[in-house]
N, C-alpha and C positions, 0 to 999 in steps of 0.2 A: 503494500500499500504506499512526537514532537520529537534515520540517517537519512515529495521528502518528508516522510515520517521518521526517518532517522534524525532530522533536526528536532522533532518533538521530543526525542528521547534525551536530548541533551539540554533543550532549552527550557524544559518544564522540570527537570529531574529533582531539583531543590525542593519543588512544592509538590511533588507527586511521589516520593520515597521517604525512606526512614532515616537518610543521610544526605551529607552533601560532599562533594570532592573538589577541593582546590587544584588537585592535579590528579589525573588518571592516565595511564599507557595501557593499552591492549592490543592483542594480537590474536585474529582468529583464522583457523585453518579449516576450510572445507575439504571433506576427502573426497577421493574418487568414487563415482557411482558405475551404475552397469551400463548406462547408455554412452558415456564417453569413457575410453580407456584411460585417459590421463586428465579428465577434468579436475580443476582445482582452483579454489578462491583462497587467495591470502590477503587480509585485510590488516593494516597496522594503522593504529589510531592514537591520538594524543588530544585530551581536552581539559579543560577547567571550567569550574562553576564559582563565580567571584559575586557573592551578594555583599552589597554595600548598603549599610543601614543610614537612611536620610535623618528619620525622625520618628518616634514612636514605632508603629508597625509598618512604616514604608520603606521600601528598599529598591535600590538601583541594582539591576541584574546584568552581568555581562557574562557569556559563556563562549569564549573560542573555542574551535574545534577543527582539527585536521585530520584526514584520513588518505590513505595510499591503498588502492585496490589493485591487485595482480589477477588477472583471469587467463585461464589457460582451458580451451575446449578444443579437442580434436575435430577436424571437418566442419570447421565454421571460420566465420571472419576474425573470430578471436582466438585464434591458436596461442596467441601471447599479446595481451594487451595490458597496459597500465594506466588507470585513471583516478585522478585526485578530487578532493574536495576541502575546499577551506570556508568556514562558516562563522560569522559573528551575530549571533543572537544578543539583543540588548533590549532592555526595556525596564518598566516600573512595576511594582507590586504595592498595592496601597489598600489600607483598610477602608471600608465605607462608614463613616461616623463611629458611632459606639455599637453599631449592630453585629450580628454574627457573620456579615458577609465581608469578603475582599474580592479586588478585582485586579487581575494580571494582564498585562498589556505588553507585548514583545514584537519588535521588528527584527525581521532576519536578513541579513545580507549574506550571498554566498557566491562562491565560484566553482563550477563544476566542469571536469573535463580532463583530456589527455595533458593539457597545460593549463596553468592557472594565469588570470590576469589577461585574457585575450578579450577581443571586442565582443565576441559572441557567447561567453560562457558565464555572463553574470545572471543571478537569479535574485528576487525578492519576495518576502512573504511576510506573513504576521501571524500571531496566534493571540486570541483574546479568549478569557474565560473567568467565571466566577466561581469562587469558593464559599461554601457554606459550612460553618462549623456547628453542626448539630450538637455535638458534645466535644469535650475536651479531647476525647481518643477517637473521634469519627469526623471526618470532613468529606463533603461530596462536592464535584467539580462538574461543571457544565461549560461549554464554550465552542469555539470554532477555530479552524486552521485553514490558511489559504496560502499557496505558493505559486509563482509564476514559473512552472515547469516549462521545458523546452517543447513539449506537446500542447501547451496551453496552461489554464489556470486549473489547479488541483484544489479543491475545497470540500471539506469534510467536518462533520460535527465532532465533537469531543465529550468524553464522559469519564470521570475518574472518581477513585475512592482512596482515602488514607484512613485505614481502621485498625488500631491497636486493639486487637481482640483481648489480649491480656499481656502480662510481663514476658511471655516467651514468644507469641505469635503475632504477625503483622500482615496486612493486606494493603498494596499501595500501587497505584498506577494511574495513568490516564490513556485511556483506549481512543483510537486503534493502536496507539503507540506502542504501550507496554503495560503489562498487568503482572505483579509478583506476590508471591507468598513466601514470607521469611519466618524461619524458626529459630530461636536462639537455644542452643545446647548449654553454653556456659560464656563466660566473658571472652573466650578465645575463637570459639567456633559457632557460625551461623551457616545455615543453608535453607534450601527451598525450591521453588519452581517458577520459572518466568516463561512468559509469551511476549514476544516482539514481532511487529509488522513492519519493517523497513521498506522504504520506496524512495527512489531517486532517479533523476534523469542525468546524463552526462553528455557533454558536446564532444564529438569526435572532430568534425570539420564543418564548413558551412552548410552541407548538404545532409549531414548525417549525425545522429545521437543515439545513444543506447539508454534504455531504462531498466533498472534491477528491481525486481519485486522478490519479497521473501515472506515466510511467516515461519518464525522460529519458536520452537518449543524446547526448553532447556532445564536440566537440574544445575544448582550452583552450590558451591561449598566456599565459603569466606573464612579465612584463616587471619586472625590479628597478630602479627609478628611482634608488634608492640603498638600500642594505640598513639598516634592514628594511622600506623602503616598496615594496609590490608592486602593480602594476596588472594585472588580468586580463581578458581577453576570451575569451567562450565561447559560440559558436554551436552549436545542436544542434536536434534534432527530438524531440517528444513522441509517445509511442505509447501507445494505449488511454487517453489523458487524460479524465476524464469529471467532470462536475459531478453530483451526485446529490442531489436535493431530497427531503427526507423531512418528510411532515406527519402528524401524529397527530391524529385525528378519532373521537371515540368509542371510544377505545383501540384504533383500527385504525391501522397504519402503511400510509401511501402513499407509494411510491418513483417518481420521475420522473428519468430519467438522460437527459443530454445529453453525447455524446461529441464532443469538440472537439480532435482531434489537429492538429498544425501544428508549425511552425517556432519557434524563440526565440533569443533571445540574451541573455547575461548580461554585465553590466559591473560590476567589483567593484575596490575598493582596500582594502588591508589593512596593518596594521602586523604584519609577520610575522616569525617567528623559525625558521629551518631547525633541524630536529633532528638 
């Protein structure tokens, strides 16, 4: 389908999960599947979440993010291709008077393609959602996400939940970007289940771009070497993962799609603060 829902995952993470990370590095390896003998995805990412308190419960939020995607698919145009993404989400989070409501407004600037900062690989978008604090341990979110992809405007409604069930169990996320269940075993080990649905388009040249779609279901294990340093291992499976190549010739768009489901594993290290 907040990485463009990948953007959603990073731009709203501080307000839709049980922690925030001033610095995170992550590497994802998608293993070979049966359809393509040497199919392979390798994604390296670095990101930061920087909330700056202005006054009371009002925050300025900046979350720079960079990813490098290496794709290898036999018998396709992407036998070996590297695409990049640089995003700069920024905005405000403000409480609405003395009520239980707050408002989040984010602007997203991004450059996606084989090369960065070219004339035709710039994208922009926005995320707007409200948060209702039903109880101190339960928050509900509704909003909308819009981004100018290379195929046109992508607009989708958002719904999320932050629910601390008890001292050991937590549900958090903002769909369709991400939803997680987290269980605390002790102060060192956390684990759980996560669903993600990233989607993004990347410019190849003036007449061609590709769109990556994914639906990821994974287990994760967090180990805190020493707070706030966290190491995470996350094995999972991608469903309906696709690469769509779009070529425009004589004002006619031609789409070719390769479906590449398969297993993956993510390894990450983060400077993390629990909320």
